[in-house]
C-alpha positions as CSV (number, residue, x, y, z in Angstrom):
1,X,155.4,96.7,40.5
2,X,153.7,95.5,37.4
3,X,150.2,94.0,38.0
4,X,150.5,90.2,38.0
5,X,148.7,88.0,35.5
6,X,146.7,86.4,38.2
7,X,145.3,89.9,39.2
8,X,144.4,90.7,35.6
9,X,142.5,87.5,35.1
10,X,140.6,87.8,38.3
11,X,139.8,91.5,37.6
12,X,138.4,90.8,34.2
13,X,136.4,87.7,35.4
14,X,134.8,89.7,38.2
15,X,133.8,92.4,35.7
16,X,132.3,89.7,33.4
17,X,130.4,88.2,36.2
18,X,128.7,91.5,36.9
19,X,127.8,92.0,33.1
20,X,126.6,88.3,32.8
21,X,124.4,88.7,35.9
22,X,122.5,91.6,34.3
23,X,121.8,90.4,30.7
24,X,121.3,86.7,30.9
25,X,118.5,84.1,31.9
26,X,118.7,82.8,35.3
27,X,119.9,79.4,34.2
28,X,122.4,80.9,31.8
29,X,123.6,83.2,34.6
30,X,124.1,80.1,37.0
31,X,126.2,78.2,34.3
32,X,128.2,81.3,33.5
33,X,128.9,82.2,37.1
34,X,130.1,78.6,37.7
35,X,132.6,79.0,34.8
36,X,133.6,82.5,35.9
37,X,134.2,81.3,39.4
38,X,136.4,78.4,38.0
39,X,138.4,81.0,36.2
40,X,138.9,83.0,39.5
41,X,139.9,79.9,41.3
42,X,142.6,79.1,38.7
43,X,143.9,82.7,38.7
44,X,144.4,82.2,42.5
45,X,146.5,79.1,41.7
46,X,148.4,81.2,39.1
47,X,149.0,83.7,41.8
48,X,150.7,81.1,43.9
49,X,152.9,80.2,41.0
50,X,153.8,83.7,40.3
51,X,154.6,84.2,43.9
52,X,157.0,81.2,44.0
53,X,158.7,82.6,40.8
54,X,159.1,86.2,42.2
55,X,160.3,84.8,45.5
56,X,162.4,81.8,44.7
57,X,164.0,81.9,48.2
58,X,160.7,81.0,49.7
59,X,160.7,77.5,48.3
């Protein structure tokens, strides 16, 4: 099965979070992590939508 969009988004955001944590000031890291966490949360919502599209009988 092809990787879903939500998984790709989450994977990239987690990777970015690790990079940000190493190279930015503490204040910038905190702001960046909040934004990244918001992206991850949105990818989880997208995952639910993808699941509904892939399994329409579950509606």
